[in-house]
C-alpha positions as a Markdown table, in Angstrom:
| # | Residue | x | y | z |
|---|---|---|---|---|
| 1 | Met | 100.6 | -121.5 | -129.2 |
| 2 | Arg | 102.0 | -118.2 | -128.2 |
| 3 | Lys | 101.6 | -117.4 | -124.5 |
| 4 | Ile | 99.4 | -114.4 | -123.6 |
| 5 | His | 101.3 | -111.7 | -121.7 |
| 6 | Tyr | 100.0 | -111.4 | -118.2 |
| 7 | Gly | 99.4 | -107.6 | -118.8 |
| 8 | Trp | 96.5 | -108.5 | -121.0 |
| 9 | Val | 95.1 | -110.7 | -118.2 |
| 10 | Ile | 95.0 | -107.6 | -116.0 |
| 11 | Val | 93.4 | -105.6 | -118.8 |
| 12 | Ala | 90.7 | -108.2 | -119.2 |
| 13 | Ser | 90.1 | -108.4 | -115.5 |
| 14 | Ala | 89.9 | -104.6 | -115.2 |
| 15 | Ser | 87.3 | -104.5 | -118.1 |
| 16 | Phe | 84.9 | -106.7 | -116.2 |
| 17 | Ile | 85.5 | -104.9 | -112.9 |
| 18 | Phe | 84.8 | -101.5 | -114.5 |
| 19 | Ala | 81.7 | -102.9 | -116.2 |
| 20 | Thr | 80.3 | -103.8 | -112.8 |
| 21 | Asn | 81.2 | -100.3 | -111.6 |
| 22 | Ala | 78.7 | -99.1 | -114.2 |
| 23 | Leu | 76.0 | -101.1 | -112.4 |
| 24 | Ser | 76.0 | -98.5 | -109.6 |
| 25 | Ile | 76.5 | -95.3 | -111.6 |
| 26 | Tyr | 74.0 | -96.0 | -114.4 |
| 27 | Ser | 71.4 | -97.9 | -112.4 |
| 28 | Phe | 70.6 | -95.1 | -109.9 |
| 29 | Gly | 68.4 | -93.2 | -112.2 |
| 30 | Val | 66.3 | -96.3 | -112.9 |
| 31 | Phe | 65.7 | -96.8 | -109.2 |
| 32 | Leu | 64.6 | -93.2 | -108.7 |
| 33 | Thr | 60.9 | -93.8 | -109.7 |
| 34 | Pro | 60.2 | -96.9 | -107.5 |
| 35 | Leu | 62.0 | -95.3 | -104.5 |
| 36 | Thr | 60.2 | -92.0 | -104.8 |
| 37 | Gln | 56.9 | -93.7 | -105.3 |
| 38 | Glu | 57.2 | -95.8 | -102.2 |
| 39 | Phe | 58.7 | -93.3 | -99.8 |
| 40 | Asn | 57.4 | -90.0 | -101.3 |
| 41 | Trp | 60.9 | -88.5 | -101.4 |
| 42 | Asp | 61.8 | -85.6 | -103.7 |
| 43 | Arg | 63.9 | -86.6 | -106.7 |
| 44 | Gly | 66.3 | -83.8 | -105.9 |
| 45 | Glu | 67.1 | -84.9 | -102.3 |
| 46 | Leu | 67.3 | -88.5 | -103.4 |
| 47 | Ser | 69.7 | -87.7 | -106.3 |
| 48 | Ala | 71.9 | -85.8 | -103.9 |
| 49 | Ala | 72.8 | -89.1 | -102.3 |
| 50 | Phe | 74.4 | -90.2 | -105.6 |
| 51 | Ser | 76.4 | -87.0 | -105.9 |
| 52 | Ala | 77.6 | -87.6 | -102.3 |
| 53 | Gly | 78.9 | -91.0 | -103.3 |
| 54 | Ile | 80.7 | -89.6 | -106.4 |
| 55 | Leu | 82.4 | -86.9 | -104.3 |
| 56 | Val | 83.5 | -89.4 | -101.7 |
| 57 | Ala | 85.0 | -91.5 | -104.5 |
| 58 | Gly | 86.8 | -88.5 | -105.7 |
| 59 | Phe | 88.4 | -87.7 | -102.3 |
| 60 | Leu | 89.2 | -91.3 | -101.7 |
| 61 | Ser | 91.1 | -91.5 | -105.0 |
| 62 | Thr | 93.8 | -89.2 | -103.6 |
| 63 | Ile | 94.3 | -91.8 | -100.8 |
| 64 | Thr | 93.9 | -95.0 | -102.7 |
| 65 | Gly | 96.2 | -93.8 | -105.4 |
| 66 | Arg | 99.0 | -93.3 | -102.9 |
| 67 | Ile | 98.3 | -96.6 | -101.2 |
| 68 | Ser | 98.4 | -98.3 | -104.6 |
| 69 | Asp | 101.8 | -96.7 | -105.4 |
| 70 | Arg | 103.2 | -98.1 | -102.2 |
| 71 | Tyr | 101.5 | -101.5 | -101.7 |
| 72 | Gly | 99.9 | -102.4 | -105.0 |
| 73 | Pro | 96.2 | -102.4 | -106.1 |
| 74 | Arg | 95.0 | -105.9 | -105.2 |
| 75 | Gly | 93.7 | -105.3 | -101.6 |
| 76 | Leu | 92.1 | -102.0 | -102.6 |
| 77 | Val | 90.3 | -103.5 | -105.6 |
| 78 | Ala | 89.0 | -106.3 | -103.3 |
| 79 | Ile | 87.7 | -103.7 | -100.9 |
| 80 | Gly | 86.0 | -102.0 | -103.7 |
| 81 | Ala | 84.3 | -105.1 | -104.9 |
| 82 | Ile | 83.0 | -105.9 | -101.5 |
| 83 | Ala | 82.0 | -102.3 | -100.7 |
| 84 | Met | 79.9 | -101.9 | -103.9 |
| 85 | Ala | 78.2 | -105.3 | -103.2 |
| 86 | Ala | 77.4 | -104.1 | -99.7 |
| 87 | Cys | 76.0 | -100.9 | -101.2 |
| 88 | Phe | 73.5 | -102.8 | -103.3 |
| 89 | Phe | 72.6 | -105.2 | -100.4 |
| 90 | Leu | 72.1 | -102.4 | -97.9 |
| 91 | Met | 70.0 | -100.5 | -100.3 |
| 92 | Ser | 67.6 | -103.4 | -100.3 |
| 93 | Leu | 67.0 | -102.8 | -96.6 |
| 94 | Val | 66.6 | -98.9 | -96.5 |
| 95 | Asn | 63.5 | -97.3 | -95.1 |
| 96 | Ser | 64.8 | -93.7 | -94.5 |
| 97 | Leu | 66.5 | -91.1 | -96.6 |
| 98 | Trp | 69.5 | -90.8 | -94.3 |
| 99 | Gln | 70.1 | -94.6 | -94.8 |
| 100 | Val | 70.3 | -94.0 | -98.5 |
| 101 | Tyr | 72.8 | -91.1 | -98.0 |
| 102 | Leu | 74.9 | -93.3 | -95.7 |
| 103 | Thr | 74.8 | -96.4 | -97.9 |
| 104 | Trp | 75.3 | -94.7 | -101.2 |
| 105 | Gly | 77.8 | -92.1 | -99.9 |
| 106 | Val | 80.1 | -94.4 | -98.0 |
| 107 | Phe | 79.9 | -97.7 | -99.9 |
| 108 | Leu | 79.5 | -96.4 | -103.4 |
| 109 | Gly | 82.4 | -94.0 | -102.7 |
| 110 | Leu | 84.5 | -97.0 | -101.5 |
| 111 | Gly | 83.5 | -99.1 | -104.4 |
| 112 | Ile | 84.5 | -96.5 | -107.0 |
| 113 | Gly | 87.4 | -94.9 | -105.2 |
| 114 | Cys | 89.1 | -98.2 | -104.5 |
| 115 | Thr | 89.0 | -99.5 | -108.0 |
| 116 | Val | 89.2 | -96.7 | -110.7 |
| 117 | Thr | 92.5 | -95.0 | -109.6 |
| 118 | Pro | 94.4 | -98.1 | -108.4 |
| 119 | Ile | 93.6 | -100.0 | -111.6 |
| 120 | Asn | 94.2 | -97.1 | -114.0 |
| 121 | Ala | 97.6 | -96.4 | -112.3 |
| 122 | Thr | 98.6 | -100.1 | -112.5 |
| 123 | Ile | 97.9 | -100.9 | -116.2 |
| 124 | Pro | 100.5 | -98.6 | -117.7 |
| 125 | Arg | 103.3 | -100.3 | -115.7 |
| 126 | Trp | 102.6 | -103.5 | -117.6 |
| 127 | Phe | 103.1 | -102.1 | -121.1 |
| 128 | Ser | 106.0 | -100.6 | -123.0 |
| 129 | Thr | 104.0 | -100.7 | -126.3 |
| 130 | Lys | 100.3 | -100.8 | -126.9 |
| 131 | Met | 99.8 | -98.8 | -123.7 |
| 132 | Gly | 97.1 | -96.7 | -125.2 |
| 133 | Leu | 95.0 | -99.8 | -126.2 |
| 134 | Ala | 95.6 | -101.4 | -122.9 |
| 135 | Val | 94.2 | -98.4 | -121.0 |
| 136 | Ala | 91.4 | -97.9 | -123.4 |
| 137 | Ile | 89.9 | -101.5 | -123.2 |
| 138 | Pro | 88.9 | -101.2 | -119.5 |
| 139 | Ser | 87.4 | -97.8 | -120.2 |
| 140 | Ala | 85.4 | -99.4 | -123.0 |
| 141 | Gly | 84.3 | -102.1 | -120.6 |
| 142 | Phe | 82.8 | -99.4 | -118.4 |
| 143 | Gly | 81.1 | -98.0 | -121.5 |
| 144 | Val | 79.6 | -101.3 | -122.3 |
| 145 | Gly | 78.4 | -101.7 | -118.7 |
| 146 | Ser | 76.9 | -98.2 | -118.9 |
| 147 | Val | 74.8 | -99.2 | -121.9 |
| 148 | Leu | 73.7 | -102.6 | -120.4 |
| 149 | Ala | 73.2 | -101.5 | -116.8 |
| 150 | Pro | 69.9 | -99.5 | -117.2 |
| 151 | Leu | 68.5 | -102.2 | -119.4 |
| 152 | Leu | 69.4 | -104.9 | -116.9 |
| 153 | Val | 68.0 | -103.1 | -113.9 |
| 154 | Gln | 64.7 | -102.3 | -115.8 |
| 155 | Trp | 64.4 | -106.0 | -116.7 |
| 156 | Leu | 65.0 | -107.0 | -113.0 |
| 157 | Leu | 62.3 | -104.5 | -111.9 |
| 158 | Thr | 59.8 | -106.3 | -114.2 |
| 159 | Leu | 60.7 | -109.6 | -112.5 |
| 160 | Phe | 61.1 | -108.5 | -108.9 |
| 161 | Asp | 60.5 | -105.6 | -106.6 |
| 162 | Trp | 63.2 | -103.0 | -106.2 |
| 163 | Arg | 64.6 | -104.5 | -103.0 |
| 164 | Gln | 65.1 | -107.9 | -104.7 |
| 165 | Ala | 66.6 | -106.2 | -107.7 |
| 166 | Phe | 69.3 | -104.6 | -105.5 |
| 167 | Ile | 70.1 | -108.0 | -104.0 |
| 168 | Val | 70.6 | -109.5 | -107.5 |
| 169 | Leu | 73.0 | -106.6 | -108.3 |
| 170 | Ala | 74.9 | -107.3 | -105.1 |
| 171 | Val | 75.4 | -110.9 | -106.2 |
| 172 | Ile | 76.4 | -110.0 | -109.7 |
| 173 | Arg | 79.1 | -107.6 | -108.3 |
| 174 | Leu | 80.5 | -110.2 | -106.0 |
| 175 | Val | 80.5 | -113.1 | -108.4 |
| 176 | Ile | 82.2 | -111.1 | -111.2 |
| 177 | Ala | 84.5 | -108.6 | -109.5 |
| 178 | Leu | 85.7 | -110.3 | -106.4 |
| 179 | Pro | 87.4 | -113.3 | -108.0 |
| 180 | Leu | 89.0 | -111.1 | -110.6 |
| 181 | Thr | 90.8 | -109.1 | -107.9 |
| 182 | Leu | 93.1 | -112.1 | -107.4 |
| 183 | Leu | 94.5 | -111.6 | -110.9 |
| 184 | Val | 95.4 | -108.0 | -110.4 |
| 185 | Arg | 99.2 | -107.5 | -109.8 |
| 186 | Arg | 101.1 | -104.2 | -109.3 |
| 187 | Asp | 104.1 | -104.7 | -111.5 |
| 188 | Pro | 105.4 | -107.3 | -114.1 |
| 189 | Arg | 108.6 | -107.7 | -112.1 |
| 190 | Asp | 106.5 | -109.0 | -109.2 |
| 191 | Ile | 106.1 | -112.2 | -111.3 |
| 192 | Gly | 109.5 | -112.1 | -113.0 |
| 193 | Ile | 108.5 | -110.8 | -116.5 |
| 194 | Arg | 109.1 | -107.7 | -118.5 |
| 195 | Pro | 106.4 | -105.2 | -119.5 |
| 196 | Phe | 104.7 | -106.1 | -122.8 |
| 197 | Gly | 106.8 | -105.0 | -125.7 |
| 198 | Asp | 109.9 | -104.4 | -123.6 |
| 199 | Arg | 113.0 | -105.1 | -125.8 |
| 200 | Lys | 115.7 | -104.2 | -123.3 |
| 201 | Ser | 118.7 | -106.4 | -122.7 |
| 202 | Asp | 118.9 | -108.8 | -119.8 |
| 203 | Ala | 121.3 | -106.3 | -118.1 |
| 204 | Asp | 118.4 | -103.8 | -117.9 |
| 205 | Phe | 115.9 | -106.3 | -116.4 |
| 206 | Ser | 116.7 | -105.4 | -112.9 |
| 207 | Val | 115.8 | -101.7 | -113.5 |
| 208 | Asp | 112.4 | -101.1 | -111.9 |
| 209 | Thr | 110.6 | -98.6 | -114.1 |
| 210 | Ser | 107.9 | -98.2 | -111.5 |
| 211 | Ile | 110.2 | -96.0 | -109.5 |
| 212 | Thr | 111.1 | -93.7 | -112.4 |
| 213 | Gly | 109.4 | -90.4 | -112.9 |
| 214 | Thr | 108.2 | -87.5 | -110.8 |
| 215 | Ser | 107.3 | -87.8 | -107.1 |
| 216 | Phe | 103.9 | -86.6 | -105.9 |
| 217 | Thr | 105.5 | -83.6 | -104.1 |
| 218 | Gln | 107.5 | -82.6 | -107.2 |
| 219 | Ala | 104.4 | -82.9 | -109.3 |
| 220 | Met | 102.3 | -80.7 | -107.0 |
| 221 | Lys | 105.0 | -77.9 | -107.3 |
| 222 | Ser | 105.0 | -78.1 | -111.1 |
| 223 | Arg | 103.0 | -76.0 | -113.6 |
| 224 | Arg | 102.3 | -79.0 | -115.8 |
| 225 | Phe | 100.3 | -80.6 | -112.9 |
| 226 | Trp | 98.1 | -77.6 | -112.4 |
| 227 | Phe | 97.5 | -77.2 | -116.1 |
| 228 | Phe | 96.5 | -80.8 | -116.3 |
| 229 | Ala | 94.3 | -80.5 | -113.2 |
| 230 | Leu | 92.6 | -77.4 | -114.7 |
| 231 | Thr | 91.9 | -79.4 | -117.9 |
| 232 | His | 90.3 | -82.2 | -115.9 |
| 233 | Phe | 88.3 | -79.8 | -113.8 |
| 234 | Gly | 86.8 | -78.1 | -116.9 |
| 235 | Phe | 86.2 | -81.4 | -118.6 |
| 236 | Gly | 84.3 | -82.7 | -115.5 |
| 237 | Phe | 82.3 | -79.5 | -115.3 |
| 238 | Cys | 81.1 | -79.8 | -118.9 |
| 239 | Leu | 80.6 | -83.6 | -119.0 |
| 240 | Gln | 78.4 | -83.8 | -115.9 |
| 241 | Thr | 76.4 | -80.9 | -117.2 |
| 242 | Ile | 75.7 | -82.8 | -120.4 |
| 243 | Ile | 74.9 | -86.1 | -118.7 |
| 244 | Val | 72.4 | -84.5 | -116.3 |
| 245 | His | 70.8 | -81.7 | -118.3 |
| 246 | Thr | 70.8 | -82.9 | -122.0 |
| 247 | Val | 67.5 | -84.8 | -121.7 |
| 248 | Pro | 65.5 | -82.0 | -120.0 |
| 249 | Asn | 67.0 | -79.5 | -122.4 |
| 250 | Ala | 65.9 | -81.6 | -125.4 |
| 251 | Ile | 62.4 | -81.9 | -124.0 |
| 252 | Asp | 62.2 | -78.1 | -123.4 |
| 253 | Val | 62.9 | -77.4 | -127.1 |
| 254 | Gly | 60.1 | -79.7 | -128.1 |
| 255 | Leu | 61.5 | -83.3 | -128.4 |
| 256 | Thr | 59.5 | -86.2 | -126.9 |
| 257 | Ala | 60.8 | -87.8 | -123.7 |
| 258 | Val | 61.6 | -91.0 | -125.5 |
| 259 | Val | 63.7 | -89.2 | -128.2 |
| 260 | Ala | 65.4 | -87.1 | -125.6 |
| 261 | Ala | 66.4 | -90.2 | -123.6 |
| 262 | Gly | 67.7 | -91.7 | -126.8 |
| 263 | Ile | 70.1 | -88.8 | -127.3 |
| 264 | Leu | 71.8 | -89.7 | -124.0 |
| 265 | Ser | 72.0 | -93.4 | -125.1 |
| 266 | Ile | 73.7 | -92.3 | -128.3 |
| 267 | Val | 76.2 | -90.4 | -126.3 |
| 268 | Ala | 77.0 | -93.5 | -124.2 |
| 269 | Gly | 77.2 | -95.8 | -127.2 |
| 270 | Ala | 79.4 | -93.4 | -129.2 |
| 271 | Ser | 81.7 | -93.1 | -126.2 |
| 272 | Ile | 82.6 | -96.8 | -126.4 |
| 273 | Leu | 83.9 | -96.4 | -129.9 |
| 274 | Gly | 85.8 | -93.3 | -128.8 |
| 275 | Met | 87.5 | -95.1 | -126.0 |
| 276 | Leu | 88.7 | -97.9 | -128.2 |
| 277 | Ser | 89.8 | -95.6 | -131.0 |
| 278 | Ala | 91.8 | -93.4 | -128.6 |
| 279 | Gly | 93.8 | -96.4 | -127.5 |
| 280 | Phe | 95.0 | -97.1 | -131.1 |
| 281 | Val | 95.5 | -93.4 | -132.0 |
| 282 | Ala | 97.3 | -92.4 | -128.8 |
| 283 | Asp | 99.9 | -95.1 | -129.4 |
| 284 | Arg | 100.8 | -93.4 | -132.7 |
| 285 | Leu | 100.0 | -89.7 | -132.3 |
| 286 | Gly | 100.8 | -89.2 | -128.6 |
| 287 | Ser | 98.4 | -88.8 | -125.7 |
| 288 | Thr | 98.8 | -85.1 | -125.0 |
| 289 | Arg | 98.4 | -84.1 | -128.6 |
| 290 | Leu | 95.3 | -86.3 | -129.0 |
| 291 | Met | 93.7 | -84.9 | -125.9 |
| 292 | Ser | 94.0 | -81.4 | -127.2 |
| 293 | Ile | 92.4 | -82.5 | -130.5 |
| 294 | Cys | 89.5 | -84.2 | -128.7 |
| 295 | Leu | 88.9 | -81.2 | -126.5 |
| 296 | Val | 88.7 | -78.9 | -129.6 |
| 297 | Val | 86.0 | -81.2 | -131.1 |
| 298 | Thr | 83.9 | -81.5 | -127.8 |
| 299 | Thr | 84.0 | -77.7 | -127.5 |
| 300 | Val | 82.7 | -77.3 | -131.0 |
| 301 | Ala | 80.0 | -79.9 | -130.2 |
| 302 | Leu | 78.9 | -77.9 | -127.1 |
| 303 | Ala | 78.7 | -74.7 | -129.2 |
| 304 | Trp | 76.5 | -76.7 | -131.7 |
| 305 | Leu | 74.2 | -77.7 | -128.9 |
| 306 | Ile | 73.5 | -74.1 | -128.1 |
| 307 | Ile | 71.8 | -73.7 | -131.4 |
| 308 | Ala | 70.3 | -77.2 | -131.7 |
| 309 | Gly | 66.6 | -77.3 | -132.2 |
| 310 | Asp | 65.8 | -80.2 | -134.5 |
| 311 | Val | 66.1 | -83.9 | -133.8 |
| 312 | Trp | 68.9 | -84.4 | -136.3 |
| 313 | Met | 71.0 | -81.7 | -134.7 |
| 314 | Phe | 70.7 | -83.3 | -131.3 |
| 315 | Tyr | 71.6 | -86.7 | -132.8 |
| 316 | Leu | 74.7 | -85.2 | -134.5 |
| 317 | Phe | 75.7 | -83.6 | -131.2 |
| 318 | Ala | 75.3 | -86.9 | -129.4 |
| 319 | Ala | 77.4 | -88.9 | -131.9 |
| 320 | Val | 80.2 | -86.4 | -132.1 |
| 321 | Tyr | 80.3 | -85.4 | -128.4 |
| 322 | Gly | 79.9 | -89.0 | -127.2 |
| 323 | Phe | 82.8 | -90.3 | -129.5 |
| 324 | Phe | 85.3 | -87.6 | -128.5 |
| 325 | Tyr | 84.4 | -87.4 | -124.8 |
| 326 | Gly | 84.8 | -91.2 | -124.7 |
| 327 | Ala | 88.2 | -90.8 | -126.3 |
| 328 | Val | 89.3 | -88.4 | -123.6 |
| 329 | Ile | 88.5 | -90.9 | -120.8 |
| 330 | Pro | 91.5 | -93.3 | -121.2 |
| 331 | Leu | 93.7 | -90.3 | -122.1 |
| 332 | Trp | 93.7 | -89.1 | -118.5 |
| 333 | Thr | 95.7 | -92.1 | -117.5 |
| 334 | Leu | 98.0 | -92.0 | -120.5 |
| 335 | Val | 98.7 | -88.3 | -120.2 |
| 336 | Ser | 99.4 | -88.8 | -116.5 |
| 337 | Ala | 102.0 | -91.4 | -117.3 |
| 338 | Glu | 103.4 | -89.4 | -120.2 |
| 339 | Leu | 103.9 | -86.3 | -118.1 |
| 340 | Phe | 104.9 | -87.7 | -114.7 |
| 341 | Gly | 106.1 | -91.3 | -115.2 |
| 342 | Phe | 105.2 | -94.2 | -112.9 |
| 343 | Lys | 106.8 | -93.4 | -109.6 |
| 344 | Ser | 103.7 | -91.7 | -108.1 |
| 345 | Leu | 101.2 | -92.3 | -110.8 |
| 346 | Gly | 98.4 | -93.4 | -108.5 |
| 347 | Ser | 98.8 | -90.4 | -106.2 |
| 348 | Ile | 98.9 | -87.9 | -109.1 |
| 349 | Phe | 96.1 | -89.5 | -111.1 |
| 350 | Gly | 93.9 | -89.8 | -108.0 |
| 351 | Thr | 94.3 | -86.1 | -107.3 |
| 352 | Val | 93.5 | -85.1 | -110.8 |
| 353 | Ile | 90.4 | -87.4 | -110.6 |
| 354 | Leu | 89.3 | -85.5 | -107.5 |
| 355 | Leu | 89.5 | -82.1 | -109.3 |
| 356 | Gly | 87.5 | -83.5 | -112.2 |
| 357 | Thr | 84.9 | -84.7 | -109.7 |
| 358 | Ile | 84.7 | -81.3 | -108.1 |
| 359 | Gly | 84.3 | -79.7 | -111.5 |
| 360 | Gly | 81.3 | -82.0 | -112.2 |
| 361 | Ala | 79.9 | -81.3 | -108.7 |
| 362 | Ile | 80.0 | -77.6 | -109.5 |
| 363 | Gly | 78.8 | -77.7 | -113.1 |
| 364 | Thr | 75.7 | -79.8 | -112.6 |
| 365 | Pro | 73.9 | -77.6 | -109.9 |
| 366 | Met | 75.2 | -74.4 | -111.5 |
| 367 | Ser | 73.6 | -75.3 | -114.8 |
| 368 | Gly | 70.4 | -76.2 | -113.0 |
| 369 | Leu | 70.5 | -72.9 | -111.1 |
| 370 | Ile | 70.9 | -70.9 | -114.3 |
| 371 | Phe | 67.9 | -72.7 | -115.7 |
| 372 | Asp | 65.8 | -71.9 | -112.6 |
| 373 | Ile | 66.7 | -68.2 | -112.9 |
| 374 | Thr | 66.4 | -67.8 | -116.7 |
| 375 | Gly | 64.0 | -70.5 | -117.7 |
| 376 | Ser | 66.4 | -71.7 | -120.3 |
| 377 | Tyr | 69.7 | -73.7 | -120.7 |
| 378 | Asp | 71.1 | -71.3 | -123.2 |
| 379 | Ile | 73.3 | -69.4 | -120.8 |
| 380 | Ala | 74.3 | -72.6 | -119.0 |
| 381 | Leu | 75.5 | -74.1 | -122.3 |
| 382 | Ile | 77.4 | -70.9 | -123.2 |
| 383 | Val | 79.2 | -71.1 | -119.8 |
| 384 | Ala | 80.0 | -74.8 | -120.5 |
| 385 | Ala | 81.4 | -74.0 | -123.9 |
| 386 | Gly | 83.5 | -71.1 | -122.5 |
| 387 | Ile | 84.9 | -73.4 | -119.8 |
| 388 | Ser | 85.6 | -76.0 | -122.5 |
| 389 | Met | 87.6 | -73.5 | -124.4 |
| 390 | Leu | 89.7 | -73.0 | -121.3 |
| 391 | Thr | 90.4 | -76.7 | -121.3 |
| 392 | Ile | 91.8 | -76.4 | -124.8 |
| 393 | Val | 94.2 | -73.6 | -123.7 |
| 394 | Ser | 95.4 | -75.5 | -120.6 |
| 395 | Ser | 95.9 | -78.7 | -122.7 |
| 396 | Leu | 97.9 | -76.8 | -125.3 |
| 397 | Leu | 100.1 | -75.4 | -122.5 |
| 398 | Leu | 100.7 | -78.9 | -121.3 |
| 399 | Arg | 102.4 | -79.6 | -124.7 |
| 400 | Arg | 105.3 | -77.5 | -123.4 |
| 401 | Tyr | 105.9 | -79.8 | -120.5 |
| 402 | Arg | 105.4 | -83.1 | -122.2 |
| 403 | Gln | 108.1 | -85.6 | -121.5 |
| 404 | Gln | 108.3 | -89.2 | -122.5 |
| 405 | Ile | 109.0 | -91.6 | -119.7 |
| 406 | Ser | 110.6 | -94.8 | -120.8 |
| 407 | Gly | 109.4 | -98.2 | -119.5 |
């Protein structure tokens, strides 16, 4: 029997770790109702705790990316597994809103910030071929988790109260994610093997491809970094606007709450197919080119949403936008490696993630404010579509700076 390359072991481990990440991100909304009913908190002030956690994760990504570049991802991923389990467990004990902010802000931030960037910066080091597929599979794992998490939490709430449900989630996170951290390694040369698909001669085996590429300082001084960062900022702005405001927008135009919620479920489901498809296509077409194509389609979908009024129009939007937004997710890692190489991939990718997080943190409340002022999401969607058009321009400018990094 042919031996499985260890790179695929890391991919499989990352898929399950990312799936448990989704337990925190996609369960929060399910817990909103029982928490607000018990403590009489406003949904807005409670939801802000989640935003705080995501922002902390974004800022941490710039630090954990640099640590991963220097020392490897294993310790960070272990911290992330424990931190998220602690987040769930401590949530079972809260009685005050400040405790929710502290728990979700600090421990969710650690859980996401210590896993996403270190793992995404590690996987490309293990592959000379099939890199796109390797990066896409863990992203799809998160997508599967995002579909299952709300259903799992809702089922737990039918069996237990919300405090016990949080404890169960803590156990699930520890049992699945913590043992898998032992399998995560920084570089194939750490265990004396070549990257998957590496056909170089034995004389080249001593060459460490992890040190090839652009340093973080050099990247920050380059135009291609800032075009890339601008692309991620705009994408984050639009994506978070869609995730948060699509359901109320659909209800405002006359759809039932159940149908409106189903639109978001279609977006999540279609994103899984997009993530996996991007892995195959990127290996053949090139990551930077594919990203530009996906951004064109998502922009068209946003323009379509502006005029959507019937159910079928929302369903079409959800399927198209979900598929192509999902395709973009693994491309962030692949384009980072394609543009800058592996030397400082964690630091560069973490900084780009931060800027995307900031874009989302601006887009969501701005769209809500526009609705509060105008009583409609039309202008908010026009703004989002305009910003999405800017991401197309910045991604096309990136094509000028594309460079293939061997290894």
